[in-house]
MARBA-3410 file (N, C-alpha, C, O; in Angstrom, 1 decimal):
102
-12.8,4.2,11.5,-12.4,5.6,11.2,-12.0,5.6,9.7,-11.3,4.7,9.3 ~ -12.3,6.7,9.1,-12.0,6.9,7.7,-11.4,8.3,7.5,-12.2,9.2,7.2 ~ -10.1,8.4,7.8,-9.5,9.7,7.7,-8.1,9.6,7.1,-7.3,8.7,7.4 ~ -7.9,10.4,6.1,-6.7,10.3,5.3,-5.9,11.7,5.4,-6.6,12.7,5.2 ~ -4.6,11.6,5.6,-3.8,12.8,5.5,-2.7,12.5,4.5,-2.1,11.4,4.6
-2.5,13.3,3.5,-1.6,13.0,2.4,-0.9,14.3,1.9,-1.6,15.3,1.7 ~ 0.3,14.2,1.7,1.1,15.2,1.0,1.2,14.8,-0.4,1.7,13.7,-0.7 ~ 0.8,15.6,-1.3,0.7,15.2,-2.7,0.9,16.4,-3.7,0.8,17.5,-3.3 ~ 1.1,16.0,-4.9,1.3,17.0,-6.0,0.0,16.9,-6.9,-0.5,15.8,-7.2 ~ -0.5,18.1,-7.3,-1.6,18.1,-8.2,-1.1,17.8,-9.6,-0.3,18.5,-10.1
-1.6,16.7,-10.1,-1.2,16.3,-11.5,-2.1,16.7,-12.6,-1.7,16.9,-13.7 ~ -3.4,16.8,-12.2,-4.4,17.1,-13.2,-5.6,17.8,-12.5,-5.9,17.4,-11.3 ~ -6.2,18.8,-13.1,-7.3,19.5,-12.6,-8.4,19.6,-13.6,-8.2,20.1,-14.7 ~ -9.6,19.0,-13.4,-10.7,19.1,-14.3,-11.4,20.4,-14.2,-11.2,21.1,-13.2 ~ -12.3,20.7,-15.1,-13.0,22.0,-15.0,-14.0,22.0,-13.9,-14.5,20.9,-13.4
-14.2,23.2,-13.3,-15.2,23.3,-12.2,-16.6,22.8,-12.7,-17.0,23.1,-13.8 ~ -17.2,22.1,-11.8,-18.6,21.7,-12.0,-19.4,22.1,-10.8,-18.9,22.7,-9.8 ~ -20.7,21.9,-10.8,-21.6,22.3,-9.7,-22.5,21.2,-9.2,-23.0,20.4,-10.1 ~ -22.6,21.0,-7.9,-23.5,19.9,-7.4,-25.0,20.3,-7.7,-25.2,21.5,-8.0 ~ -25.9,19.4,-7.6,-27.3,19.7,-7.7,-27.7,20.8,-6.8,-28.7,21.6,-7.0
-27.1,20.9,-5.6,-27.4,22.0,-4.7,-26.7,23.4,-5.0,-26.9,24.3,-4.3 ~ -26.0,23.4,-6.1,-25.3,24.6,-6.6,-24.0,24.9,-6.0,-23.4,26.0,-6.2 ~ -23.4,23.9,-5.3,-22.1,24.1,-4.7,-21.0,23.9,-5.8,-21.1,22.9,-6.6 ~ -19.9,24.6,-5.8,-18.8,24.4,-6.7,-18.1,23.0,-6.3,-18.0,22.7,-5.1 ~ -17.7,22.3,-7.3,-17.0,21.0,-7.0,-15.9,20.9,-8.1,-16.1,21.2,-9.3
-14.7,20.4,-7.6,-13.6,20.3,-8.5,-12.9,19.0,-8.3,-12.5,18.7,-7.1 ~ -12.7,18.3,-9.3,-12.0,17.0,-9.3,-10.5,17.2,-9.7,-10.2,17.9,-10.7 ~ -9.6,16.5,-9.0,-8.2,16.6,-9.3,-7.6,15.2,-9.2,-8.2,14.3,-8.7 ~ -6.4,15.0,-9.8,-5.7,13.8,-9.7,-4.4,14.1,-8.9,-3.7,15.0,-9.3 ~ -4.2,13.4,-7.8,-3.1,13.7,-6.9,-2.0,12.6,-7.0,-2.4,11.4,-7.3
-0.8,12.9,-6.9,0.3,12.0,-6.9,1.2,12.1,-5.7,1.5,13.2,-5.3 ~ 1.5,11.0,-5.1,2.3,11.0,-3.9,3.4,10.0,-4.0,3.3,8.9,-4.6 ~ 4.6,10.3,-3.5,5.8,9.4,-3.5,6.5,9.7,-2.2,6.8,10.8,-1.9 ~ 6.9,8.6,-1.5,7.7,8.7,-0.3,8.3,7.4,0.0,8.0,6.4,-0.6 ~ 9.1,7.4,1.1,9.6,6.1,1.7,8.9,5.9,3.0,8.9,6.9,3.8
8.4,4.8,3.2,7.7,4.4,4.5,8.3,3.2,5.1,8.7,2.3,4.4 ~ 8.3,3.1,6.4,8.8,1.9,7.1,7.6,1.0,7.2,6.5,1.3,7.6 ~ 7.9,-0.3,6.8,6.9,-1.3,6.9,7.6,-2.6,7.4,8.4,-3.1,6.7 ~ 7.2,-3.1,8.6,7.8,-4.3,9.1,9.3,-4.2,9.2,10.0,-5.2,8.9 ~ 9.8,-3.1,9.7,11.2,-2.8,9.9,12.0,-2.6,8.6,13.2,-2.4,8.7
11.4,-2.5,7.5,12.0,-2.3,6.2,11.5,-1.0,5.6,10.3,-0.6,5.7 ~ 12.4,-0.3,4.9,12.0,0.9,4.2,11.4,0.5,2.8,12.0,-0.4,2.2 ~ 10.3,1.1,2.4,9.7,0.8,1.2,9.3,2.1,0.4,8.9,3.0,1.0 ~ 9.6,2.0,-0.9,9.2,3.2,-1.7,7.7,3.1,-2.0,7.3,2.0,-2.4 ~ 7.0,4.1,-1.8,5.6,4.2,-2.0,5.3,5.2,-3.1,5.6,6.4,-2.9
4.6,4.9,-4.1,4.1,5.8,-5.2,2.7,5.5,-5.4,2.3,4.3,-5.5 ~ 1.9,6.5,-5.5,0.4,6.3,-5.8,-0.1,7.6,-6.5,0.4,8.7,-6.4 ~ -1.2,7.3,-7.2,-2.1,8.4,-7.7,-3.5,8.1,-7.3,-3.9,6.9,-7.2 ~ -4.2,9.2,-6.9,-5.6,9.0,-6.4,-6.4,10.2,-7.0,-6.0,11.3,-7.0 ~ -7.6,9.9,-7.3,-8.6,10.9,-7.7,-9.1,11.5,-6.4,-9.4,10.8,-5.5
-9.3,12.8,-6.4,-9.8,13.6,-5.3,-10.8,14.6,-5.7,-10.7,15.1,-6.9 ~ -11.6,15.0,-4.8,-12.6,16.1,-5.1,-12.7,17.0,-3.9,-12.6,16.6,-2.8 ~ -12.9,18.3,-4.2,-13.2,19.3,-3.2,-14.5,19.9,-3.5,-14.9,20.2,-4.7 ~ -15.3,20.2,-2.5,-16.6,20.8,-2.7,-16.7,22.1,-1.9,-16.1,22.2,-0.8 ~ -17.4,23.1,-2.4,-17.5,24.4,-1.7,-16.2,25.2,-1.7,-15.6,25.3,-2.7
-15.9,25.7,-0.6,-14.7,26.5,-0.4,-13.4,25.8,-0.8,-12.5,26.3,-1.4 ~ -13.4,24.5,-0.5,-12.2,23.6,-0.9,-12.1,23.6,-2.4,-11.0,23.7,-2.9 ~ -13.2,23.5,-3.2,-13.1,23.5,-4.6,-12.5,24.9,-5.1,-11.7,24.9,-6.0 ~ -12.9,26.0,-4.5,-12.4,27.3,-4.9,-10.9,27.4,-4.6,-10.2,28.0,-5.4 ~ -10.5,26.8,-3.5,-9.0,26.8,-3.1,-8.3,26.0,-4.2,-7.2,26.5,-4.7
-8.8,24.8,-4.5,-8.1,24.0,-5.5,-8.0,24.7,-6.9,-7.0,24.6,-7.6 ~ -9.0,25.4,-7.2,-9.1,26.1,-8.5,-8.0,27.2,-8.6,-7.5,27.4,-9.7 ~ -7.6,27.7,-7.5,-6.5,28.8,-7.5,-5.1,28.2,-7.6,-4.1,28.9,-7.8 ~ -5.0,26.9,-7.4,-3.6,26.3,-7.4,-3.3,25.8,-8.8,-4.1,25.3,-9.6 ~ -2.0,25.9,-9.1,-1.5,25.4,-10.4,-1.2,23.9,-10.4,-0.9,23.4,-9.3
-1.4,23.3,-11.5,-1.0,21.9,-11.7,0.5,21.9,-11.4,1.2,22.7,-11.8 ~ 0.9,20.9,-10.6,2.2,20.8,-10.1,2.5,21.3,-8.7,3.5,21.0,-8.1 ~ 1.5,22.0,-8.1,1.6,22.5,-6.8,1.6,21.3,-5.8,0.9,20.3,-6.0 ~ 2.3,21.4,-4.7,2.3,20.4,-3.6,1.3,20.9,-2.6,1.3,22.1,-2.2 ~ 0.5,20.0,-2.1,-0.5,20.3,-1.1,-0.5,19.2,0.0,-0.1,18.1,-0.2
-1.0,19.6,1.1,-1.3,18.7,2.2,-2.8,18.7,2.4,-3.4,19.7,2.6 ~ -3.4,17.5,2.2,-4.8,17.3,2.2,-5.2,16.4,3.4,-4.5,15.5,3.8 ~ -6.4,16.7,3.9,-7.1,15.8,4.9,-8.4,15.5,4.4,-9.1,16.4,3.9 ~ -8.9,14.3,4.5,-10.2,14.0,3.9,-10.6,12.5,4.3,-10.1,11.9,5.2 ~ -11.5,12.0,3.5,-12.0,10.6,3.7,-12.2,10.0,2.3,-12.3,10.6,1.3
-12.2,8.6,2.3,-12.3,7.9,1.1,-13.8,7.4,0.9,-14.5,7.1,1.9 ~ -14.2,7.4,-0.3,-15.5,6.9,-0.7,-15.5,6.4,-2.1,-14.5,6.7,-2.8 ~ -16.5,5.8,-2.6,-16.5,5.3,-4.0,-16.6,6.5,-4.9,-17.2,7.5,-4.5 ~ -16.1,6.4,-6.1,-16.3,7.4,-7.1,-17.7,7.5,-7.5,-18.4,6.5,-7.3 ~ -18.1,8.5,-8.1,-19.5,8.7,-8.5,-20.0,7.7,-9.5,-21.1,7.3,-9.5
-19.0,7.1,-10.3,-19.4,6.1,-11.3,-19.4,4.7,-10.6,-19.7,3.7,-11.3 ~ -19.1,4.6,-9.3,-19.1,3.4,-8.6,-17.9,2.5,-8.8,-17.8,1.4,-8.2 ~ -16.9,3.0,-9.5,-15.7,2.3,-9.8,-14.5,3.0,-9.1,-14.3,4.2,-9.3 ~ -13.7,2.3,-8.3,-12.6,2.9,-7.7,-12.9,3.8,-6.5,-14.0,3.8,-6.0 ~ -11.9,4.4,-6.0,-11.9,5.2,-4.8,-11.7,6.7,-5.1,-10.8,7.0,-5.9
-12.4,7.5,-4.4,-12.2,9.0,-4.5,-11.9,9.5,-3.1,-12.5,9.2,-2.1 ~ -10.9,10.4,-3.0,-10.5,11.1,-1.8,-11.3,12.4,-1.7,-11.2,13.2,-2.6 ~ -12.2,12.5,-0.8,-13.0,13.7,-0.6,-12.2,14.7,0.3,-12.0,14.4,1.5 ~ -11.7,15.8,-0.2,-10.9,16.7,0.6,-11.7,17.6,1.5,-12.6,18.2,1.0 ~ -11.4,17.5,2.8,-12.1,18.4,3.7,-11.2,19.6,4.1,-11.8,20.7,4.2
-9.9,19.4,4.2,-9.0,20.5,4.5,-7.8,20.4,3.5,-7.4,19.4,3.0 ~ -7.4,21.6,3.2,-6.3,21.8,2.1,-5.3,22.8,2.6,-5.7,23.9,3.0 ~ -4.0,22.5,2.6,-3.0,23.4,2.9,-2.0,23.4,1.7,-1.4,22.4,1.4 ~ -1.8,24.6,1.1,-0.9,24.7,0.0,0.3,25.6,0.3,1.0,26.0,-0.6 ~ 0.5,25.9,1.6,1.6,26.8,1.9,3.0,26.1,1.5,3.0,24.9,1.3
4.0,27.0,1.3,5.2,26.5,0.8,6.0,25.6,1.8,6.9,24.9,1.4 ~ 5.5,25.5,3.1,6.2,24.7,4.0,5.6,23.3,4.1,5.9,22.5,5.0 ~ 4.8,22.9,3.2,4.2,21.6,3.1,5.4,20.6,2.8,6.2,20.9,1.9 ~ 5.6,19.5,3.5,6.7,18.6,3.3,6.6,18.1,1.9,5.5,17.7,1.4 ~ 7.7,18.1,1.2,7.8,17.7,-0.2,8.5,16.3,-0.2,9.7,16.2,0.1
7.8,15.2,-0.6,8.3,13.9,-0.5,8.8,13.5,-1.9,9.2,12.3,-2.1 ~ 8.8,14.3,-2.9,9.0,13.9,-4.3,10.5,14.0,-4.6,10.9,13.6,-5.7
END
């Protein structure tokens, strides 16, 4: 299974682009920070990940300000350039009741 759920802050938003099929696509950089239990110990977790939204998800991302906190669901795949990992956002929730871990 390849399913990711993440509460994160939008740190960077690139300009809108379009897929060869004409769908809007928007790339963002997300930042997450929280405390997680691992082997009975609490651990501080900090990460940044590149993410992309296509279609309606891209339009939703475009309406959000840099610094907004979002809850995203998606899957991981290689970045277009073949280096690193990209989170492909399938669902996006930007309501104010999104848990803030920062």
